C-alpha positions in Angstrom: -20.2 -74.6 -80.6 -22.9 -76.9 -82.3 -22.9 -79.7 -84.8 -25.4 -80.0 -87.7 -26.2 -83.9 -88.3 -27.9 -84.5 -91.4 -29.1 -87.8 -92.9 -30.3 -87.5 -96.5 -32.8 -90.2 -96.8 -34.6 -91.9 -100.1 -37.6 -90.0 -98.8 -36.8 -87.4 -96.4 -33.9 -85.4 -95.1 -33.4 -85.2 -91.4 -31.2 -82.8 -89.5 -30.5 -82.5 -85.9 -28.6 -79.5 -84.3 -26.5 -81.0 -81.7 -24.8 -78.7 -79.1 -20.7 -79.6 -78.3 -19.3 -81.1 -76.0 -22.6 -81.8 -74.0 -24.2 -83.7 -76.7 -27.6 -81.8 -76.0 -30.2 -82.0 -78.6 -31.1 -78.6 -79.4 -33.6 -78.9 -82.3 -34.4 -80.9 -85.4 -35.9 -80.5 -88.8 -37.0 -82.6 -91.9 -37.8 -81.9 -95.7 -38.7 -84.5 -98.4 -35.6 -85.3 -100.1 -35.1 -83.3 -103.2 -33.7 -85.9 -105.7 -35.4 -84.4 -108.4 -33.5 -81.1 -108.3 -30.5 -81.2 -106.0 -30.1 -83.0 -102.8 -29.1 -79.8 -101.1 -32.3 -77.9 -101.7 -33.8 -80.4 -99.0 -30.8 -79.4 -96.6 -31.4 -75.7 -97.3 -35.2 -75.9 -96.2 -34.2 -78.0 -92.9 -31.5 -74.9 -92.1 -33.9 -72.4 -92.9 -36.4 -74.2 -90.6 -34.0 -74.5 -87.9 -33.0 -70.9 -88.2 -36.2 -69.3 -87.1 -35.5 -70.2 -83.7 -31.8 -70.9 -83.6 -29.7 -68.6 -85.9 -26.7 -70.5 -84.6 -27.2 -73.1 -87.0 -25.5 -71.3 -89.7 -22.2 -71.4 -87.8 -22.7 -75.2 -87.1 -20.1 -78.0 -88.2 -22.3 -79.9 -90.9 -21.5 -83.7 -90.9 -24.1 -86.2 -92.8 -24.9 -89.4 -94.0 -26.7 -90.7 -97.2 -28.9 -93.3 -98.6 -30.3 -91.2 -101.0 -30.4 -92.2 -104.8 -30.7 -95.9 -103.8 -27.8 -95.8 -101.1 -24.8 -98.3 -101.6 -25.3 -101.3 -103.9 -22.6 -103.9 -103.4 -22.0 -107.6 -105.4 -19.8 -109.8 -103.5 -17.4 -112.2 -105.3 -16.0 -115.2 -103.2 -14.7 -118.5 -103.6 -17.2 -120.8 -101.9 -20.8 -120.1 -101.3 -20.9 -120.9 -97.7 -17.2 -119.5 -96.7 -15.5 -116.5 -98.4 -18.8 -115.4 -100.4 -20.8 -115.7 -97.2 -18.0 -113.9 -95.2 -17.9 -111.2 -97.8 -21.6 -110.9 -97.8 -21.7 -110.5 -94.0 -19.1 -107.5 -94.2 -20.8 -105.8 -97.2 -24.1 -105.6 -95.1 -22.2 -104.1 -91.9 -20.5 -101.5 -94.3 -24.1 -100.2 -95.1 -24.6 -101.8 -98.4 -27.7 -103.4 -100.2 -26.0 -106.7 -101.4 -27.4 -107.0 -104.9 -25.5 -110.1 -105.9 -23.4 -112.8 -104.6 -21.0 -115.0 -107.1 -19.5 -118.0 -105.8 -16.3 -119.7 -107.6 -16.6 -121.1 -110.2 -18.5 -118.4 -112.0 -20.8 -119.2 -114.8 -20.3 -117.5 -118.0 -23.4 -115.5 -117.7 -22.6 -113.7 -114.2 -20.3 -111.1 -115.2 -22.5 -109.4 -117.9 -25.3 -110.0 -115.3 -23.0 -108.2 -112.6 -23.4 -104.9 -114.6 -26.8 -105.3 -116.1 -28.8 -106.9 -113.2 -27.2 -106.3 -110.0 -26.0 -102.7 -110.8 -23.6 -102.5 -108.0 -21.4 -99.3 -107.1 -18.8 -101.3 -105.5 -17.5 -105.0 -106.0 -16.1 -106.7 -102.9 -13.7 -109.4 -104.0 -12.8 -112.0 -101.6 -11.5 -115.5 -101.6 -9.3 -117.8 -99.6 -7.9 -117.8 -96.1 -4.5 -116.2 -95.6 -1.9 -118.5 -96.9 -4.6 -120.8 -98.5 -5.1 -121.7 -102.1 -4.9 -118.7 -104.2 -6.1 -119.8 -107.6 -9.6 -118.9 -107.1 -8.9 -115.3 -106.0 -6.4 -114.8 -108.8 -8.9 -116.6 -111.4 -12.0 -114.2 -110.3 -9.7 -111.3 -110.4 -8.9 -112.3 -114.1 -12.4 -112.7 -115.0 -13.3 -109.4 -113.3 -10.6 -107.6 -115.3 -11.7 -108.8 -118.6 -15.4 -108.5 -118.1 -17.8 -105.3 -118.5 -17.2 -103.9 -114.9 -15.4 -100.8 -114.9 -16.3 -99.5 -111.3 -14.4 -99.7 -107.9 -13.2 -103.0 -106.4 -12.4 -103.7 -102.7 -10.0 -106.6 -102.6 -10.2 -108.5 -99.3 -8.9 -112.2 -99.7 -5.9 -114.0 -99.5 -3.5 -111.4 -98.3 -0.4 -113.5 -99.9 -1.6 -112.5 -103.5 -3.9 -109.5 -102.7 -1.3 -106.8 -103.7 -0.8 -109.0 -107.3 -4.7 -108.7 -107.7 -4.9 -104.9 -106.9 -2.2 -104.5 -109.7 -3.9 -106.5 -112.0 -7.3 -105.0 -111.6 -5.5 -101.3 -111.7 -3.7 -102.3 -114.9 -7.1 -103.3 -116.6 -8.3 -99.8 -115.8 -10.4 -100.6 -112.8 -10.3 -98.6 -109.6 -8.9 -101.0 -106.7 -8.1 -100.8 -103.2 -6.6 -103.4 -100.8 -8.3 -104.3 -97.6 -7.4 -106.8 -94.7 -8.8 -110.7 -95.5 -12.5 -110.9 -94.4 -11.6 -114.5 -93.5 -7.8 -114.8 -92.4 -8.7 -118.2 -90.8 -11.7 -120.4 -91.1 -14.2 -119.6 -88.4 -12.9 -115.8 -87.8 -14.5 -113.1 -89.4 -12.4 -110.0 -89.6 -14.8 -107.2 -91.3 -13.3 -104.0 -90.0 -10.4 -103.4 -92.8 -12.9 -104.2 -95.5 -15.7 -102.3 -94.0 -13.6 -98.9 -94.2 -12.3 -99.5 -97.5 -15.8 -100.0 -98.8 -16.7 -96.6 -97.0 -13.8 -94.8 -98.7 -15.1 -96.1 -102.0 -18.4 -94.9 -101.1 -17.2 -91.4 -100.3 -15.0 -91.3 -103.4 -17.3 -92.8 -106.4 -20.9 -93.2 -105.3 -21.7 -89.9 -103.5 -20.1 -87.9 -106.3 -20.8 -90.5 -109.2 -24.6 -90.4 -108.6 -24.6 -86.8 -109.2 -26.6 -86.1 -106.4 -25.8 -82.3 -105.9 -23.8 -80.1 -108.0 -22.7 -78.5 -104.7 -19.2 -79.2 -103.5 -20.2 -78.8 -99.7 -22.6 -82.0 -100.3 -19.5 -84.3 -101.0 -17.6 -82.6 -98.1 -19.9 -83.2 -95.5 -21.0 -86.7 -96.0 -19.2 -89.3 -93.8 -20.7 -92.4 -95.0 -23.6 -94.6 -96.1 -26.6 -94.2 -93.6 -27.0 -97.9 -92.5 -23.0 -97.8 -92.0 -23.4 -94.7 -89.7 -26.3 -96.0 -87.7 -24.7 -99.3 -86.9 -22.0 -97.1 -85.3 -24.6 -95.2 -83.3 -26.1 -98.6 -81.9 -22.7 -99.4 -81.0 -22.3 -96.2 -79.1 -25.5 -96.7 -77.6 -24.7 -100.2 -76.5 -21.6 -98.9 -75.0 -23.0 -96.1 -73.2 -26.1 -97.8 -71.8 -23.9 -100.4 -70.2 -26.4 -103.3 -71.4 -25.2 -106.7 -70.2 -26.7 -108.5 -72.9 -27.1 -106.2 -76.1 -29.4 -104.0 -78.0 -31.3 -104.3 -81.6 -32.4 -101.7 -83.8 -35.0 -102.2 -86.4 -35.3 -99.4 -89.3 -38.2 -100.0 -91.3 -37.9 -98.0 -94.4 -39.9 -97.6 -97.6 -38.0 -100.1 -99.5 -35.9 -102.0 -97.2 -35.9 -103.1 -93.4 -32.5 -102.9 -91.7 -31.8 -105.0 -88.2 -28.6 -103.7 -86.5 -27.5 -105.7 -83.2 -24.9 -105.3 -80.8 -24.9 -108.6 -78.7 -22.6 -110.1 -75.9 -21.8 -113.4 -77.4 -22.5 -116.5 -75.0 -18.9 -118.0 -74.7 -20.3 -121.3 -73.5 -22.8 -121.5 -76.3 -19.9 -120.6 -78.9 -17.9 -123.4 -77.6 -20.6 -125.8 -78.7 -21.0 -124.1 -82.2 -19.5 -124.9 -85.3 -19.3 -122.0 -87.4 -17.1 -121.9 -90.8 -17.8 -118.2 -91.0 -17.9 -116.8 -87.1 -21.0 -115.0 -85.5 -19.8 -111.3 -84.8 -21.1 -109.2 -82.0 -21.9 -106.4 -84.2 -24.3 -107.4 -87.0 -26.4 -105.8 -89.6 -29.0 -107.3 -92.0 -31.1 -105.8 -94.9 -33.9 -107.1 -96.3 -34.6 -105.6 -99.8 -38.2 -107.1 -100.1 -39.4 -105.6 -96.7 -40.6 -102.2 -96.8 -43.4 -99.7 -96.2 -43.9 -98.0 -99.8 -41.6 -99.7 -102.5 -41.1 -103.2 -101.2 -44.9 -103.1 -99.4 -46.1 -105.7 -102.0 -43.8 -108.2 -101.5 -43.8 -107.8 -97.3 -47.7 -108.3 -97.5 -47.2 -111.6 -99.6 -44.5 -112.6 -97.3 -46.4 -111.9 -94.4 -49.3 -114.0 -95.7 -47.2 -116.9 -96.6 -45.7 -116.9 -93.1 -49.1 -116.9 -91.5 -48.6 -113.5 -89.9 -51.8 -111.9 -92.0 -54.4 -112.6 -94.0 -55.1 -112.2 -97.6 -56.8 -108.7 -97.2 -53.3 -107.2 -96.8 -52.4 -107.9 -99.9 -54.6 -105.0 -101.7 -53.1 -102.7 -99.2 -49.7 -103.8 -99.9 -50.2 -103.4 -103.7 -51.7 -100.0 -103.4 -48.5 -98.7 -101.7 -46.2 -100.4 -104.0 -48.2 -98.8 -107.0 -48.0 -95.6 -105.3 -44.9 -95.0 -103.1 -45.8 -91.4 -102.3 -49.2 -92.7 -100.9 -50.1 -91.2 -97.4 -53.0 -92.9 -95.3 -55.8 -90.7 -94.4 -58.7 -93.1 -93.2 -58.7 -95.3 -90.0 -58.5 -98.4 -92.3 -55.4 -97.2 -94.2 -53.7 -96.2 -90.9 -54.6 -99.7 -89.6 -52.9 -101.4 -92.8 -50.1 -99.2 -92.4 -49.4 -100.5 -88.8 -50.0 -104.2 -90.0 -47.4 -103.8 -92.9 -45.0 -102.3 -90.4 -45.8 -105.3 -88.1 -45.1 -107.9 -90.8 -41.6 -106.0 -92.0 -40.5 -106.2 -88.4 -41.2 -109.7 -87.5 -40.1 -110.9 -90.7 -36.7 -108.9 -90.4 -36.3 -109.7 -86.9 -36.5 -113.5 -87.4 -34.3 -113.5 -90.5 -31.8 -111.6 -88.8 -32.1 -113.8 -85.4 -32.7 -117.0 -87.0 -33.5 -120.4 -85.1 -31.5 -122.5 -82.6 -31.6 -126.6 -81.8 -29.6 -129.0 -80.1 -28.2 -131.9 -82.2 -26.1 -134.7 -81.3 -23.1 -135.1 -83.8 -20.0 -137.8 -83.9 -18.1 -135.0 -81.7 -21.2 -134.8 -79.2 -23.8 -132.1 -78.4 -23.8 -129.4 -81.3 -25.9 -126.4 -81.3 -27.1 -125.8 -84.6 -28.4 -122.2 -85.5 -29.0 -119.7 -88.3 -28.6 -116.1 -87.9 -27.9 -113.9 -84.8 -29.4 -114.9 -81.3 -31.3 -111.9 -79.9 -33.1 -113.9 -77.2 -31.2 -112.3 -74.2 -31.0 -108.8 -75.5 -31.9 -106.0 -73.2 -33.4 -103.5 -75.5 -35.4 -103.5 -79.0 -35.7 -100.0 -80.9 -37.7 -99.2 -83.6 -36.8 -96.5 -86.1 -38.0 -95.1 -89.7 -40.9 -93.0 -90.6 -43.8 -95.3 -89.6 -42.3 -94.8 -86.1 -42.7 -91.1 -86.5 -46.1 -91.2 -87.9 -47.7 -93.1 -85.3 -48.5 -92.5 -81.6 -46.5 -94.1 -78.8 -49.1 -96.9 -78.2 -49.0 -97.9 -81.9 -45.3 -97.9 -82.0 -45.2 -100.2 -79.0 -47.8 -102.4 -80.5 -45.4 -102.8 -83.7 -42.2 -103.8 -81.9 -44.0 -106.0 -79.5 -45.1 -108.3 -82.4 -41.2 -109.5 -82.4 -41.0 -110.1 -78.8 -41.9 -113.5 -76.9 -41.7 -117.4 -77.6 -42.2 -118.1 -81.2 -41.6 -121.6 -82.6 -37.9 -121.8 -82.1 -37.1 -118.2 -83.6 -34.2 -116.4 -81.8 -36.3 -113.3 -81.2 -35.9 -111.1 -78.0 -37.9 -112.6 -75.1 -38.3 -109.7 -72.5 -36.6 -106.5 -73.9 -37.3 -102.9 -73.2 -39.1 -101.3 -76.0 -38.1 -97.8 -77.3 -38.6 -95.6 -80.5 -36.0 -93.3 -81.8 -38.6 -91.1 -83.2 -36.1 -88.1 -83.8 -33.6 -90.0 -86.0 -31.0 -89.7 -83.2 -28.7 -92.8 -83.7 -27.7 -91.5 -87.0 -26.4 -88.5 -85.4 -24.6 -90.5 -82.9 -22.9 -92.3 -85.4 -22.0 -88.9 -87.3 -20.5 -87.6 -84.0 -18.7 -91.0 -82.5 -15.4 -90.4 -84.2 -14.6 -86.9 -83.4 -17.0 -86.0 -80.7 -17.1 -89.3 -78.8 -18.3 -87.6 -75.4 -21.2 -85.8 -77.4 -21.9 -88.9 -79.2 -22.4 -91.0 -75.9 -24.5 -88.2 -74.0 -26.8 -87.8 -77.0 -27.4 -92.0 -77.1 -28.4 -91.6 -73.5 -31.3 -89.3 -74.3 -32.9 -92.3 -75.9 -32.9 -94.2 -72.7 -34.8 -91.5 -70.7 -37.9 -93.3 -71.2 -36.9 -96.9 -69.9 
């Protein structure tokens, strides 16, 4: 028995044939994503390529994830900018979405029209209040949402005491709404799992079919979630299978965004010194919508120059790629610029994810002030994305090494092992994790062979 694990990406569709239950990688294929016709055209091309040597692919169990058509766009509505809105933003990111807007109470009159016209979300994540706390802001936000221009799906993940009333109010106004557990049940406690599952449900029910990416019902049947959500699950499986004492981080550099996924064992002693209104969680994902290799290359180059990571010469290379997302480097100079843009995207994304740390004295004593997720002690840093498949191993490790070592207080990795997921294995691991955990763990282990 085999599984066919497919990732419908924004640029390429990748397919891996995996043997069950062993998790052995049999073969892989890729084809440009056929967003202009029917997404399944690219899938058919991958299957045909695999079938030349592996006829058993026609009997394989298909399962897929997708970020085609722009992936999953989420707007978060919360009570306070630094509390429930921030909790909702973190949950939305871990759910595989690109957060296109965050609204905190009280909302300006222009917020709700902008919700549709500017942020263009696929799903709204509505949060507000701790369980048993002040219910008024959540109810007010729901009433404004019900009266506004948004007619799409809503996940309600706020104060559980009024959650059902909020869902009824939204459904009564003609919106599709589902309840989830509170993302912030108590101050200092982040509970993402229930809302993450509800967002995934909305993605499958409304986004995959709603964007009309394919006219074929087998596309909707095989898609299990948004690609970043599935990859994050794969990273969790990898961390468990590898038995890493401190954790792992994966940086996925795409054409439009750069995602950082991390599974880190939190330091109990440091945690006691921290004062977080919204707690840090072991499993974290961040997405940088201004960092990428094509659509966001110009913004990447500008950010790199501003941060002192590159000179002005990179600006022209970034602008060229933004103007022509189909650009392929052919000369030595163009390939060198490709590596430099990838290095900039990786370093900036890792630093934003990891943040900085310092010890300060407060009335309560010594306290660690930190932003982001501390990656200093992680055991493994993995690179993923098309650029890592396009360059040789030496260049790939050079790109990864830019985000390693001491750097002006940034909590970036100090001495991790470096690996490249050049076969896009982590997405397949995530797709297999629920139904075939043994195969998923074994497949994840193949990434560790070069350590």
